[in-house]
C-alpha positions in Angstrom: 40.5 85.2 85.7 43.5 85.1 87.9 45.9 82.2 87.3 47.4 80.4 90.3 50.1 78.7 88.2 53.7 79.9 88.7 54.8 82.4 86.1 57.4 81.4 83.6 59.8 84.0 84.9 59.3 82.9 88.5 59.8 79.3 87.4 63.0 80.1 85.6 64.4 82.0 88.6 63.8 79.0 90.8 65.6 76.8 88.3 68.5 79.2 88.2 68.8 79.0 92.0 69.0 75.2 91.9 71.6 75.1 89.1 73.6 78.1 90.1 73.0 79.6 86.6 71.1 82.8 85.8 68.2 82.6 83.4 67.6 86.3 83.3 69.6 89.0 81.4 72.2 90.7 83.6 72.3 94.4 84.3 75.1 96.1 82.5 77.3 98.8 84.0 78.8 100.0 80.8 79.4 103.5 82.0 81.8 102.2 84.7 83.4 99.4 82.8 83.2 100.2 79.1 81.0 98.6 76.4 83.4 95.9 75.2 83.8 92.7 77.2 87.4 92.0 78.2 89.6 89.8 75.9 92.2 89.8 78.7 91.8 91.4 82.1 95.1 93.3 82.2 95.3 96.1 84.8 91.6 96.8 84.7 90.7 93.5 86.4 89.5 93.7 90.0 88.2 91.1 92.4 86.7 91.3 95.9 87.1 88.3 98.2 84.8 88.2 101.2 86.4 86.0 103.9 83.6 85.1 106.4 84.7 84.1 109.9 81.6 82.1 110.8 80.5 81.9 114.4 81.6 85.4 115.6 85.3 86.1 115.9 86.7 87.2 119.3 88.2 90.5 118.2 89.5 91.2 121.7 92.1 88.5 121.2 92.7 89.2 117.5 93.7 92.9 117.6 94.7 94.1 121.1 95.4 97.5 122.6 98.6 97.1 124.7 99.2 100.6 126.1 99.4 100.4 129.9 95.8 101.4 130.7 94.3 99.1 128.1 96.5 96.1 128.9 95.8 96.4 132.6 92.0 96.3 132.0 92.3 93.5 129.5 94.3 91.4 132.0 92.0 92.2 134.8 88.9 91.1 132.9 90.3 88.1 131.1 92.8 86.5 133.4 91.3 83.7 135.5 92.9 80.9 137.5 93.9 77.7 135.8 93.7 76.5 132.3 90.4 78.3 131.6 92.0 81.8 131.4 91.4 83.4 128.0 94.0 86.2 128.3 97.0 86.1 126.0 100.6 86.5 127.3 102.2 89.9 127.0 104.6 90.7 124.2 108.0 89.2 124.7 106.7 86.4 126.9 106.6 82.8 125.5 103.7 82.7 123.1 103.1 86.4 123.7 101.2 88.9 121.5 102.9 90.4 118.4 103.4 94.2 118.6 102.5 96.2 115.5 103.1 99.9 114.8 100.2 101.4 112.8 100.8 104.8 111.2 97.9 106.3 113.0 98.4 104.8 116.5 95.8 107.2 118.1 98.2 107.6 121.0 98.1 103.9 121.9 100.0 100.7 121.4 98.8 97.6 119.6 99.5 93.9 119.0 98.1 90.9 117.1 97.3 87.4 118.3 100.5 85.3 118.7 99.4 83.0 115.8 99.0 85.9 113.3 102.7 86.2 112.5 102.2 85.8 108.7 99.4 88.4 108.8 101.7 90.7 110.9 104.2 90.5 108.1 101.5 91.7 105.6 100.6 94.5 107.9 104.2 95.6 108.4 104.7 95.5 104.6 101.7 97.7 104.0 99.4 95.2 102.4 97.0 94.8 105.4 95.0 97.2 107.5 92.7 96.9 110.5 89.2 98.5 110.5 88.1 99.0 114.1 84.8 98.2 115.6 82.7 97.4 112.5 79.2 96.1 112.9 75.6 96.0 111.7 73.9 99.4 112.1 71.0 101.3 110.6 72.4 104.7 111.5 75.0 106.2 113.9 73.7 105.2 117.3 74.7 106.2 120.8 74.6 104.0 123.9 71.7 106.1 125.3 69.7 105.6 122.1 70.5 101.8 122.2 69.3 101.5 125.8 66.2 103.6 125.2 65.4 101.9 121.9 65.0 105.4 120.5 67.0 104.7 117.3 66.3 102.0 114.7 68.5 99.0 115.4 69.4 95.9 113.4 66.8 93.3 114.0 67.6 90.2 116.1 71.0 91.3 117.4 73.3 88.6 118.8 71.6 85.8 116.7 74.0 83.9 114.6 71.8 83.3 111.5 70.3 86.7 111.5 73.5 88.7 112.0 75.3 86.6 109.4 72.5 87.7 107.1 72.6 91.3 108.3 76.4 91.4 107.5 75.9 89.9 104.1 72.6 91.4 103.0 71.5 94.2 105.4 68.5 92.1 106.3 67.9 89.2 108.8 67.6 85.6 107.9 65.4 85.1 104.8 67.0 87.8 102.8 66.9 87.1 99.0 70.0 89.1 97.9 73.2 90.4 99.4 75.5 93.3 98.7 78.1 91.2 96.9 75.4 90.0 94.5 74.0 93.5 94.1 77.5 94.6 93.1 77.6 91.7 90.7 74.3 92.9 89.1 76.0 96.2 88.4 79.3 95.0 87.0 78.3 91.7 85.2 77.6 93.6 81.9 81.4 94.3 81.7 82.2 90.6 81.7 82.1 88.4 78.6 80.3 85.7 80.6 78.1 87.1 83.4 77.8 83.6 84.9 81.3 83.9 86.4 80.8 87.2 88.1 79.8 86.0 91.6 81.5 82.8 92.7 81.4 81.0 96.0 84.0 78.4 97.1 82.1 77.9 100.4 78.6 76.8 99.5 75.5 78.9 99.1 75.9 82.5 100.6 73.2 85.2 100.5 76.1 87.6 100.2 76.5 86.6 96.5 72.8 86.5 95.5 71.8 89.4 93.3 68.4 90.6 92.0 69.4 89.2 88.6 72.7 87.5 89.0 73.1 84.0 90.5 76.1 82.9 92.3 78.2 80.1 90.8 79.3 77.6 93.4 82.5 75.7 93.1 84.4 73.2 95.3 88.0 73.1 96.3 88.5 70.8 93.3 87.1 73.5 91.0 84.0 73.5 88.8 81.5 71.0 89.8 79.8 68.9 87.2 76.1 67.9 87.6 76.1 64.6 89.4 75.1 61.7 87.2 75.4 63.5 83.9 79.0 62.5 83.3 80.5 59.0 82.8 78.6 55.8 82.4 75.6 54.8 84.4 75.1 51.4 86.0 77.5 49.8 83.5 75.7 51.1 80.4 77.9 52.0 77.5 75.9 55.3 76.9 74.6 57.5 79.7 71.0 58.4 78.8 70.7 61.2 81.5 72.2 64.0 79.5 69.8 63.6 76.6 66.9 63.1 79.0 67.8 66.2 81.0 68.6 68.5 78.2 66.8 67.1 75.2 63.8 68.6 73.5 60.5 67.9 75.2 56.8 68.6 74.5 56.2 70.7 77.7 57.4 74.3 77.8 58.6 74.0 81.4 60.5 70.8 80.6 62.2 72.6 77.7 63.1 75.6 79.8 64.5 73.3 82.5 66.5 71.5 79.8 67.9 74.8 78.6 69.0 75.7 82.1 70.7 72.2 82.5 72.4 72.6 79.2 73.8 76.0 80.1 75.0 74.6 83.5 76.8 71.8 81.6 78.4 74.3 79.3 79.4 76.6 82.1 81.1 73.8 84.0 83.0 72.8 80.9 84.0 76.5 80.2 85.2 77.1 83.8 87.0 73.8 84.0 88.8 74.7 80.8 89.7 78.2 81.8 91.0 77.7 85.4 94.6 77.2 86.0 95.5 73.8 87.3 96.3 73.2 90.9 99.9 72.3 91.9 102.8 71.9 89.6 102.5 74.0 86.4 99.6 76.0 87.8 98.7 77.6 91.1 101.0 76.1 93.8 99.5 74.1 96.5 99.5 75.6 100.0 102.4 74.8 102.2 101.6 72.2 105.0 99.6 73.7 107.8 100.8 72.7 111.3 98.2 73.0 114.1 99.5 75.1 117.0 97.9 73.0 119.7 99.1 69.5 118.6 101.9 70.3 116.1 100.2 68.0 113.6 100.0 68.5 109.9 96.4 69.1 108.9 94.5 70.4 105.9 93.7 74.1 105.8 90.5 74.2 103.8 90.5 78.0 103.8 93.8 78.0 101.9 92.4 75.4 99.5 89.4 77.7 98.9 91.7 80.6 98.2 93.7 78.4 95.8 90.6 77.8 93.9 89.8 81.5 93.8 93.4 82.1 92.5 92.9 79.4 89.8 89.8 81.2 88.5 91.5 84.6 88.6 94.4 83.1 86.6 91.8 82.2 84.0 90.2 85.6 83.8 91.4 86.2 80.2 89.8 83.1 78.9 86.6 83.9 80.8 86.6 87.6 79.6 86.3 88.7 83.3 86.9 92.2 84.4 85.1 92.3 87.7 84.5 89.3 90.0 83.2 88.9 93.5 84.2 85.8 95.6 83.1 84.2 98.9 85.2 82.0 101.1 84.6 81.0 104.7 86.3 79.6 107.8 84.2 78.3 110.6 84.8 77.5 114.3 84.6 81.0 115.8 81.7 80.4 118.2 84.1 80.1 121.1 81.9 79.6 124.1 84.2 76.9 125.3 87.9 76.2 125.1 88.4 79.7 123.8 92.1 80.0 124.1 93.0 76.7 122.2 90.3 76.8 119.6 90.8 80.5 118.7 94.5 80.0 118.4 94.0 77.3 115.8 91.6 79.5 113.8 93.9 82.4 113.9 96.8 80.2 112.7 94.6 79.0 109.8 93.5 82.5 108.9 97.1 83.8 108.8 98.4 80.8 106.9 95.7 81.1 104.3 96.0 84.9 103.8 99.8 84.7 103.5 99.6 81.9 101.0 97.0 83.9 98.9 99.2 87.0 99.0 102.2 84.9 97.7 100.2 83.3 95.0 98.8 86.6 93.7 102.3 88.1 93.7 103.2 85.9 90.7 99.9 84.7 89.2 100.7 83.7 85.6 103.8 85.9 85.7 101.8 88.9 86.8 101.6 90.6 90.3 97.9 90.7 90.9 97.9 91.8 94.5 96.8 95.4 93.6 93.9 93.9 91.6 92.5 91.7 94.4 91.2 92.8 97.8 90.3 90.4 100.5 88.3 91.5 103.6 87.1 89.7 106.6 83.5 89.6 107.9 81.9 87.8 110.8 78.5 87.4 112.6 79.6 89.7 115.4 82.4 90.3 117.9 82.3 88.8 121.4 82.2 89.8 125.0 85.3 91.1 126.8 84.5 89.2 129.9 84.8 85.4 130.1 82.0 83.0 130.7 84.4 80.8 132.5 86.1 79.1 129.6 85.2 81.2 126.6 83.3 84.3 125.4 79.7 85.0 124.4 78.0 86.9 121.6 78.9 90.5 121.1 78.3 93.1 118.3 81.0 95.3 116.9 84.4 93.8 116.0 87.8 94.6 114.3 88.4 93.4 110.8 91.2 92.9 108.3 91.5 94.2 104.7 94.3 92.7 102.7 95.7 93.5 99.3 98.1 95.6 97.3 95.6 98.4 96.9 95.0 98.6 100.6 96.5 101.6 102.4 98.1 99.2 104.9 100.0 99.3 108.1 97.2 101.3 109.8 94.1 101.2 111.9 90.9 102.9 110.5 88.1 104.0 112.7 88.3 104.8 116.3 89.8 102.0 118.4 87.5 101.6 121.4 88.4 101.8 125.1 89.1 98.5 126.8 87.0 98.0 129.8 83.4 98.0 131.1 80.9 100.8 131.6 82.2 103.1 128.9 80.2 104.8 126.1 80.4 101.8 123.7 79.8 99.0 126.2 76.3 97.4 125.6 77.0 94.8 128.3 80.0 92.7 129.4 82.2 94.6 127.0 80.2 93.8 123.9 80.8 96.8 121.6 78.4 99.2 120.1 79.8 99.6 116.6 81.2 102.9 115.4 81.7 101.8 111.8 78.8 100.3 109.9 78.9 97.4 107.5 77.5 99.9 104.9 80.5 102.2 105.3 82.9 99.2 105.2 81.3 97.8 102.0 80.9 101.2 100.4 84.6 101.9 100.7 85.3 98.6 98.9 82.6 99.3 96.3 84.2 102.7 95.6 87.5 101.0 94.9 85.7 98.5 92.7 84.4 101.3 90.5 80.8 101.8 91.6 79.4 105.3 91.3 77.9 107.2 94.2 74.4 106.4 92.9 75.2 102.7 92.6 76.7 102.6 96.1 73.5 104.2 97.5 71.5 101.5 95.7 73.7 98.6 97.1 73.9 100.0 100.6 70.5 101.5 101.4 71.6 102.9 104.8 74.7 104.7 103.5 72.9 108.0 103.3 72.6 108.0 107.1 76.4 108.5 107.4 78.5 111.6 106.9 81.4 109.4 105.5 80.8 107.0 102.7 84.5 106.1 102.3 86.7 105.2 105.3 89.9 105.8 103.3 91.6 102.4 103.6 91.7 101.8 99.8 94.2 103.4 97.5 
């Protein structure tokens, strides 16, 4: 007789999702990381930090081609009369773009958004690179194939939720695990406590969900206790909830739930005890952030997220961590309206946070950890080259930054596209057909992280469709 009751394993997996704690054994990657868990991370420690620019970043105003032909087309298509113009001023003009000199200029000239000054410094110093025209793809695709629908395409292009999921999980909305979590599955066995392998400082992210591993979610304040289980309750001298939630019960499911809650309580206490403090005596607080539009001091929550990441990395020895994958996010990139002002503020927040994180890692606990930590940007998609009157609309391919001491910086990787309309990569209004896939982008990071070719093929199922599995931007 077939039972319609949920299996014990399925029940435990659902509990693990609720509490952020895995109830299943984690897959070990002992061949890559060694059989002994780390007592202290040392030089073997590595971390990947996915910085998601939610909403679809306007890459055309982030990294710009400024050679004569490119700049002429950019100005022709983006300059409009009045305050609604979304074009940036030329280099040297007040508030003008910031020239950069990549090692492989591809015969062209380039600049960054005027608010990316701190990021330009990282680029010039060789700790930041640009990867051009990255996007969700199934296989290399031409414009003719796209127009004829004769090649497999990512489903639900131009949809926020689906393309966020495609970037993070290679599947549209509803995906159950992402490539950061799958990497976590493979490396968690090298950590003393697998619970702290995949950590999000920006809420639940499919990017960090593995087949076995479960992401651990933290706030800007650090490890989050389970609400109601700490302190007194309604004036009582003893809080009964911990014993009720984690005590021995008569029902097997209640006992398993109690075990999960108990592990969650222990994990919170462990992480809280291992993390470096914020501020004096620990990881310094970010410098004040001044908004470019109003010159007002405002919080930069991305910088606070990265501070929390740094506090956990500082506690890697106490946690026995050798490989960790993090997720942070900055929203506000769906710039259909007031593009110029809104995008400038987001660019300023991005540059301020990345520069802060680089400085913190340079002296984390007396150790320069910049070569051990690589931060990379991701986003739903790029945007159109042409204006909608006051902003831009959904695109496809976009340019992205990779930052860290192990990055082969001060360069542009991939073919920087032509600026204009009607060319071989224009799928409409200047939205770009990607020439670098997310699989290639992620596989390059996975290779640096220590994954084998077989593991990379498992994490990135479409990587076999590409001649190049490594784009060369990691040292």
